[in-house]
Every structure is written in structure tokens, then in C-alpha cells.
C-alpha positions in Angstrom: 72.0 -43.5 -92.8 71.1 -41.5 -89.7 67.7 -43.2 -89.4 69.4 -46.6 -89.8 71.9 -45.8 -87.1 69.2 -44.6 -84.7 67.2 -47.8 -85.2 70.3 -49.9 -84.5 71.1 -47.9 -81.3 67.5 -47.7 -80.0 67.4 -51.3 -78.7 70.7 -51.3 -76.8 70.2 -47.8 -75.6 66.7 -48.6 -74.1 68.1 -51.8 -72.4 71.0 -49.9 -70.8 68.7 -47.0 -69.8 66.3 -49.4 -68.1 69.1 -51.2 -66.3 71.0 -48.1 -65.1 67.9 -45.9 -64.3 66.5 -48.6 -62.1 69.9 -49.1 -60.5 70.3 -45.4 -59.8 66.8 -45.2 -58.3 67.8 -47.8 -55.7 71.5 -47.1 -55.3 71.5 -43.3 -54.8 69.1 -43.2 -51.9 70.7 -46.2 -50.2 74.4 -45.4 -50.7 74.4 -41.9 -52.1 76.4 -40.0 -49.4 78.8 -39.0 -52.1 76.1 -37.4 -54.3 73.5 -36.3 -51.8 73.5 -33.7 -49.0 74.5 -35.1 -45.7 71.6 -35.6 -43.3 68.9 -35.5 -46.0 67.7 -39.0 -45.4 64.3 -39.9 -43.9 63.1 -43.2 -42.6 59.7 -42.5 -44.2 61.1 -41.4 -47.6 60.4 -44.9 -49.1 56.7 -44.2 -48.7 56.9 -41.2 -51.0 59.2 -43.0 -53.4 56.8 -46.0 -53.7 53.7 -43.8 -54.2 55.4 -41.5 -56.8 56.8 -44.4 -58.7 53.3 -45.8 -59.3 51.8 -42.4 -60.0 54.5 -41.3 -62.5 54.4 -44.6 -64.3 50.6 -44.3 -64.6 50.8 -40.7 -65.7 53.3 -41.6 -68.4 51.0 -44.4 -69.5 48.3 -41.7 -70.1 50.7 -39.7 -72.4 51.6 -42.8 -74.3 55.1 -41.5 -75.2 58.2 -43.5 -74.5 60.3 -40.5 -75.5 58.6 -38.4 -72.8 59.3 -41.2 -70.2 63.0 -41.3 -71.0 63.3 -37.6 -71.0 61.7 -37.4 -67.6 64.0 -40.1 -66.4 67.0 -38.1 -67.7 65.8 -35.0 -66.0 65.3 -36.8 -62.7 68.9 -38.1 -62.9 70.2 -34.6 -63.5 68.3 -33.3 -60.4 69.7 -36.2 -58.3 73.2 -35.5 -59.5 72.9 -31.7 -58.9 71.0 -31.5 -55.7 74.1 -31.7 -53.5 75.5 -28.6 -55.2 72.1 -26.8 -55.1 71.7 -27.1 -51.3 73.7 -24.5 -49.4 75.9 -25.6 -46.6 74.7 -25.1 -43.0 71.0 -25.2 -43.7 68.7 -26.2 -40.8 67.6 -29.7 -40.0 64.0 -28.9 -41.0 65.3 -27.7 -44.4 67.3 -30.9 -44.8 64.2 -32.9 -44.0 62.4 -31.2 -46.9 65.4 -31.9 -49.2 65.1 -35.6 -48.1 61.4 -35.6 -49.2 62.3 -34.0 -52.5 65.0 -36.6 -53.1 62.5 -39.4 -52.3 60.0 -37.8 -54.7 62.6 -37.5 -57.5 63.7 -41.1 -57.0 60.1 -42.3 -57.3 59.6 -40.3 -60.5 62.8 -41.8 -61.9 61.7 -45.3 -61.1 58.2 -44.8 -62.5 59.6 -43.1 -65.7 62.1 -46.0 -66.3 59.3 -48.5 -65.8 57.0 -46.7 -68.2 59.7 -46.4 -70.8 60.8 -50.0 -70.7 57.6 -51.9 -70.0 56.1 -53.8 -72.9 59.5 -54.6 -74.3 60.8 -58.0 -73.2 64.5 -57.0 -73.1 63.6 -53.7 -71.5 61.6 -55.4 -68.7 64.3 -57.9 -67.9 66.9 -55.1 -67.8 64.8 -53.0 -65.5 64.2 -55.8 -63.0 67.9 -56.9 -63.2 69.1 -53.3 -62.6 66.8 -52.6 -59.7 67.4 -55.9 -57.9 71.2 -56.0 -58.5 71.4 -52.5 -57.0 69.3 -53.5 -54.0 71.6 -56.5 -53.3 74.8 -54.5 -53.6 73.8 -50.9 -52.5 74.7 -51.3 -48.8 78.0 -53.0 -49.6 78.9 -50.5 -52.3 78.9 -47.6 -49.8 80.2 -44.1 -50.6 83.9 -44.9 -50.9 85.9 -45.2 -54.1 86.4 -49.0 -54.4 89.5 -48.7 -56.7 91.8 -45.7 -56.8 91.8 -45.8 -60.6 88.0 -45.1 -60.6 88.5 -41.7 -58.9 84.7 -41.5 -58.4 82.3 -43.5 -56.2 80.0 -46.1 -57.7 76.9 -43.9 -57.3 78.6 -41.0 -59.1 79.6 -43.2 -62.0 76.1 -44.8 -62.1 74.5 -41.3 -62.4 76.8 -40.4 -65.3 76.2 -43.6 -67.3 72.5 -43.6 -66.5 72.2 -40.0 -67.8 74.0 -40.9 -71.1 71.9 -44.0 -71.5 68.5 -42.3 -70.9 69.3 -39.4 -73.2 70.3 -41.9 -75.9 67.1 -43.9 -75.3 65.0 -40.7 -75.6 66.7 -39.6 -78.8 66.4 -43.0 -80.5 62.9 -44.1 -79.6 61.5 -45.6 -82.9 58.4 -43.9 -84.3 55.2 -45.7 -83.1 56.7 -47.1 -79.9 54.1 -46.2 -77.3 53.8 -46.7 -73.6 51.4 -49.3 -72.3 47.9 -47.8 -71.6 46.9 -47.3 -68.0 44.0 -49.0 -66.2 42.3 -46.4 -63.8 41.0 -49.0 -61.4 44.4 -50.7 -61.2 46.1 -47.4 -60.6 44.0 -46.7 -57.6 44.7 -50.1 -56.2 48.5 -49.7 -56.8 48.8 -46.3 -55.2 46.8 -47.5 -52.1 49.0 -50.6 -52.0 52.2 -48.6 -52.2 51.2 -46.4 -49.3 49.7 -49.1 -47.1 52.5 -51.6 -47.7 55.4 -49.2 -47.2 53.9 -47.6 -44.1 53.0 -51.0 -42.8 56.5 -52.3 -43.2 57.9 -49.3 -41.3 55.4 -49.7 -38.5 55.9 -53.5 -38.3 59.7 -52.9 -38.1 59.3 -50.4 -35.3 56.9 -52.8 -33.4 59.4 -55.7 -33.7 62.2 -53.4 -32.5 60.2 -52.2 -29.6 59.7 -55.8 -28.4 63.4 -56.8 -28.7 63.5 -57.0 -24.9 61.0 -59.9 -24.8 62.3 -63.4 -24.4 61.3 -66.9 -25.2 58.2 -67.8 -27.2 56.7 -64.3 -27.1 59.6 -62.8 -29.0 59.3 -65.3 -31.8 55.5 -64.9 -31.9 56.1 -61.2 -32.5 58.7 -61.8 -35.2 56.7 -64.5 -36.9 53.5 -62.4 -36.7 55.2 -59.4 -38.3 56.5 -61.4 -41.2 53.1 -63.1 -41.5 51.4 -59.7 -41.8 53.9 -58.6 -44.5 53.3 -61.8 -46.5 49.5 -61.4 -46.0 49.7 -57.8 -47.3 51.4 -59.0 -50.4 48.8 -61.8 -50.8 46.0 -59.3 -50.6 47.5 -57.2 -53.3 47.9 -60.3 -55.4 44.2 -61.0 -55.1 43.2 -57.5 -56.1 45.1 -57.3 -59.3 44.3 -58.9 -62.6 45.6 -62.4 -63.5 49.1 -62.2 -64.7 49.9 -59.4 -62.3 49.3 -61.4 -59.1 52.7 -63.0 -58.5 55.2 -60.1 -58.6 54.7 -58.4 -55.3 54.7 -61.8 -53.5 57.9 -62.7 -55.4 59.5 -59.5 -54.3 58.5 -60.0 -50.7 59.9 -63.6 -50.7 63.1 -62.4 -52.5 63.9 -59.8 -49.8 63.4 -62.4 -47.0 65.4 -65.0 -48.9 68.4 -62.7 -49.6 68.6 -60.6 -46.5 71.1 -62.7 -44.4 73.6 -63.0 -47.3 73.1 -59.3 -48.1 74.1 -58.4 -44.5 77.1 -60.7 -44.7 78.2 -59.1 -47.9 77.8 -55.6 -46.4 79.8 -56.7 -43.3 82.6 -58.2 -45.4 82.9 -55.1 -47.5 83.0 -52.9 -44.4 85.7 -54.9 -42.8 87.6 -55.1 -46.1 87.6 -58.9 -46.0 85.6 -59.3 -49.1 87.1 -58.2 -52.5 85.2 -55.7 -54.5 84.7 -58.1 -57.4 82.2 -60.1 -55.4 79.8 -57.2 -56.1 80.3 -57.8 -59.8 79.6 -61.5 -59.3 76.3 -60.5 -57.6 75.3 -58.2 -60.5 76.2 -60.8 -63.1 74.3 -63.6 -61.3 71.1 -61.4 -61.1 71.3 -60.7 -64.8 71.8 -64.4 -65.5 68.9 -65.4 -63.3 66.5 -62.9 -65.0 67.7 -63.9 -68.4 67.2 -67.6 -67.5 63.6 -67.0 -66.4 62.0 -67.4 -69.9 63.4 -70.9 -70.1 62.5 -71.7 -66.5 59.4 -69.7 -65.8 58.9 -70.8 -62.3 59.6 -68.7 -59.2 59.5 -71.5 -56.7 62.9 -73.1 -57.3 64.6 -69.7 -57.4 63.2 -68.6 -54.1 63.8 -71.9 -52.4 67.4 -72.0 -53.6 68.1 -68.5 -52.3 66.3 -69.0 -49.0 68.0 -72.4 -48.5 71.5 -70.9 -49.0 70.9 -68.1 -46.6 69.4 -70.3 -43.9 72.0 -73.0 -44.3 74.8 -70.4 -43.9 73.5 -69.5 -40.5 72.5 -72.9 -39.3 75.8 -74.6 -40.4 78.4 -71.8 -40.3 81.4 -74.2 -40.4 80.1 -76.5 -43.2 78.4 -73.9 -45.4 79.4 -70.5 -44.1 83.1 -71.3 -44.2 83.1 -74.3 -46.5 81.5 -72.5 -49.4 83.1 -69.2 -50.5 81.0 -66.1 -50.0 81.2 -65.3 -53.7 79.6 -68.6 -54.6 76.8 -68.2 -52.0 76.2 -64.6 -53.2 76.0 -65.8 -56.8 73.5 -68.6 -55.9 71.3 -66.2 -53.9 71.4 -63.5 -56.6 70.8 -66.1 -59.3 67.8 -67.7 -57.5 66.1 -64.4 -56.6 66.8 -63.0 -60.1 65.2 -66.1 -61.6 62.2 -65.8 -59.3 61.6 -62.1 -60.1 62.1 -62.7 -63.8 59.6 -65.6 -63.8 57.0 -63.4 -62.0 57.0 -60.3 -64.2 53.6 -58.6 -64.3 51.9 -57.4 -67.4 51.1 -54.0 -66.0 53.7 -51.2 -65.6 52.1 -49.9 -62.5 52.4 -53.3 -60.7 56.0 -53.4 -61.8 56.7 -49.9 -60.5 55.2 -50.9 -57.1 57.2 -54.1 -56.9 60.5 -52.3 -57.7 59.8 -49.7 -55.1 59.1 -52.3 -52.3 62.4 -54.0 -51.5 63.9 -51.0 -49.6 60.8 -50.4 -47.3 60.5 -54.1 -46.8 63.9 -54.2 -45.2 62.4 -52.3 -42.3 60.5 -55.4 -41.0 62.8 -58.0 -42.4 65.8 -56.2 -40.9 64.1 -55.8 -37.6 63.5 -59.6 -37.4 67.1 -60.3 -38.4 68.5 -57.9 -35.8 66.6 -59.4 -32.8 69.0 -60.0 -29.9 68.5 -63.7 -29.9 69.9 -66.8 -31.6 70.5 -65.8 -35.3 69.5 -69.3 -36.3 65.9 -68.7 -35.4 65.8 -65.3 -37.2 67.2 -67.1 -40.3 64.5 -69.8 -39.9 61.7 -67.2 -39.7 63.0 -65.5 -42.9 63.3 -68.9 -44.6 59.7 -69.7 -43.7 58.4 -66.3 -45.0 60.4 -66.8 -48.3 59.1 -70.4 -48.8 55.5 -69.3 -48.1 55.8 -66.6 -50.8 57.5 -69.2 -53.1 54.6 -71.6 -52.7 52.1 -68.9 -53.4 53.8 -67.9 -56.7 54.8 -71.5 -57.8 
């Protein structure tokens, strides 16, 4: 009876663990003021997170044990949930910087462990992508406040609790013989290098675009377009270095970030001003899940990215007809559905490529956000992001 119960629980537990662990890995660093020490963030932390995500996924591929992967994920969640209470009050700024690096490393380990534990299972893969991307779209809007008084805790706090329960359940119920996908040493070296180069490159490109914000006219848009072009070319180079079947995911992630960013900012702004109800965030999560689940029946990333990019650009170019004429909840749902479909249709075969792709959205906002924030007509920023998304869509069609 106990064995039968464990077998029945194993599938749902692994799906929930994949969804929630990926969500925590994105949500806590982005909106974790309620669970992390104040001042412990670092602009360069995503570099550590991306590299550790790939390394931990590859290391767990060598062990071959899904149980070990879920146990490591659970331990990482415990550390993230406890670190605020372990760090003494009044520590120096240098010590807080070190704590920030530790948090970045633990987040990367969590993301890599969740990827290793779920990759190779169709439902686990979809849940992992859906959880990570839904968290990315809603993290900034979620913030660190209690959305409803009845909840008592913040969303990151609840996410940590549920993720811990799910990962422990997944570790305890892993069926015998369920092994982690084996690692390819050559692919590992490429992915670690790509994680460092892309995340560092995004940060440097963002700083470069920001430093040229005082430029005017054509020069300003040459800088913005050039930065986005470099980001897309970097993803294309990674696509050409990985085996067939793994080549679309990083490009799809790059295009999805560019396509979703304007609506993501609008959602954040609406939540900050209390003009957007909290249930719109649930709409975004549900739409991402629907898009990812729809991808097996429509395995094409092009329509999803074009839909999301078109909605975002049209909202800026025709604010009266689209921005005010179509409710934000509908536009958020369409963008979340389209990007979820694109990512689900581009899933790689290798866990290390998946870990890299999941770790890239946050650092990619450095350059995408810098272009969006240029002190010029927002229509041209939206057009630049639309062009980057469409180019990525065409490459992964």
C-alpha cells in the first residue's frame, strides 16, 4: 500500500516541485525583500547564478540520481528561507556583499537542481519552464508586500514554504530507476562559458546604453539597436555551438524577454500605483501554463513570439486604441500565452542548456531595460524591442 501511494504521489509531487522550485529561484532574488537581508543584492549576482545553475545541473547529471537533485533543491530552499535570520543586524556593507554572492550561488544551485530533477520528464520539463517564466513575468509586480490581508505572509514567503514541501515530497517519492539525464562534457564547457559571457555581456551592454542616454537623434538609436543586435547575435552563436535540438531555446528566451518587457513594466507600474488588481498576476501565471501546455499541439515558437511582441508594441504605438481599449488583464494574458508557447515549443533536449536558458531572463533585462528606459520617444524603444523579438522568432521558427 505504501509503495502504491508513493508511486501515485511521485508524478504530481515532481511537477509541483519543478514549478515551485523554478519560481522560487527567480522570485526570491527579484522580489525577496521580505525573506532576504536588506542590502544584500548585487548587480553582478546574475552572473554567479547563471554559472552555478549550469554547473550544478551538470554535476547532478554525473551522479545520475533524481533523489539527490530534489534533496539539494530542498536544502537550497531551506538556506534561502533561513539566511535572513542567520545574518546578524548591523553587519558591514562588505559583509552584505558577500551575503549577496552567497544568495546568488544558492539560487543558481536551486535552479540547476530543479532542472536536473525534472529534465527528461515531459510534464516536469513543462512545469519547470512554466514556473520560471511565470515568476519572471510577475516578480517585479509581486513585490514584498502582503497582497491580501488574509494571506498574512508575502508571496515569496509562501512560495518558499510550498516549494520546500513539494521538493521534499518529490525526493521521498522518486520511483526506483528514475535517473538524471547523463552529461556531455563538451556541452558543459560551452554552457558554462556561455552563461558567463552572456550574463556579463548583458550587464556591460546595459551600462553602455545607459551611459549614452544623453545622445540624441540617430546616434542614440544606433547605440540601442546595436546593443540589442549584439544580444541577439550572442544567442545565435550559442545556438550554433550546441547540438541540433538544443539550438532554439536560448534564442527563444532572448526573444521572449524583448517581447514581454513593455507589458511587464506596465504590470509593475500598475501594481505599484494600486490601479491593477492582484488577480491579474494569477491571470499571467495561468496564461503561461496554458501556453506551455499548448506547445506540444502547436510546436512553433514563431507565432507565440510575434503575438507577444505585437501586443507589447501596439500598446505603446496606439495607447488609446490598444492601451486603453484592451484591458491590461487581456494584454498580459496574450503576452504570457505567446511567450509561454514559444518557450514550450523550443525546449532543448539537454538539461544544461535548459538551466542556462532559465537563468538568462533576469540578466537579459539589463540591456533590454536600458533600451526601454532611454529618455526618448517610447514608441521607438518599443519598435527596437519588437524588432529584436521578431528576429529571434524568425531564427527559431
